[in-house]
C-alpha positions in Angstrom: 0.0 0.0 0.0 1.2 3.5 -0.8 -0.2 6.1 1.5 -0.7 9.7 0.2 -2.3 12.9 1.4 -5.4 13.0 3.7 -6.2 9.3 3.7 -5.9 8.8 0.0 -3.8 5.7 -0.9 -3.0 3.2 -3.6 -3.6 -0.5 -2.9 -3.2 -3.6 -4.9 -5.9 -4.0 -7.5 -6.8 -7.3 -6.0 -8.5 -5.5 -3.1 -11.1 -4.0 -5.5 -14.4 -5.5 -6.2 -14.1 -6.7 -9.8 -17.7 -5.8 -10.8 -17.3 -2.3 -9.5 -14.1 -1.8 -11.6 -15.9 -3.2 -14.7 -18.8 -0.8 -14.1 -16.5 2.2 -13.9 -14.7 1.0 -17.0 -18.0 0.7 -19.0 -19.2 4.2 -18.0 -18.8 6.6 -20.9 -17.3 9.3 -18.6 -14.5 6.8 -17.9 -13.9 5.0 -21.1 -13.7 8.1 -23.2 -10.3 8.6 -21.7 -9.1 5.0 -22.1 -7.3 3.3 -25.0 -10.1 0.8 -25.5 -13.4 2.5 -26.5 -15.8 -0.4 -26.2 -17.9 -2.0 -23.5 -15.8 -4.3 -21.3 -17.5 -7.6 -20.7 -17.0 -10.1 -17.9 -14.8 -12.4 -19.9 -12.6 -9.5 -21.1 -12.3 -8.2 -17.5 -11.2 -11.7 -16.4 -8.6 -11.9 -19.1 -7.3 -8.5 -18.1 -7.0 -9.5 -14.5 -5.1 -12.7 -15.5 -2.7 -10.5 -17.6 -2.1 -8.2 -14.7 -1.1 -11.2 -12.6 1.4 -12.5 -15.1 2.7 -9.5 -17.2 5.5 -7.6 -15.4 5.1 -4.7 -17.8 1.8 -3.8 -16.2 1.2 -2.5 -12.7 -2.3 -1.4 -11.7 -3.6 0.0 -8.4 -6.9 0.8 -6.8 -7.3 4.4 -5.5 -8.8 4.5 -2.0 -10.0 7.6 -0.2 -10.8 7.0 3.5 -13.1 3.9 3.3 -14.3 4.4 -0.3 -12.9 3.1 -3.6 -12.6 6.0 -6.0 -10.7 4.8 -9.0 -8.0 2.8 -10.7 -4.6 3.9 -12.0 -1.4 2.2 -13.2 1.6 2.0 -15.3 1.9 0.2 -18.7 4.8 -0.7 -21.0 7.2 -1.0 -18.0 10.7 -1.9 -19.2 13.0 -3.7 -16.8 
């Protein structure tokens, strides 16, 4: 966990409820800013989670504020 200002912190994405993240991802207000501009189904979400667990070039985090999940952020194309 990475602790930031006023109770806002980053935590491993595993702590997030998968369906909530998918709901955020499928909201136009979110996906208009993402690389993929289509609805994210359950199977695609599951494949994405599997890729996060095995691909060292991806690191994603849940953004927590006090006791509320408020978003997702991460790094892609990480070179070692």
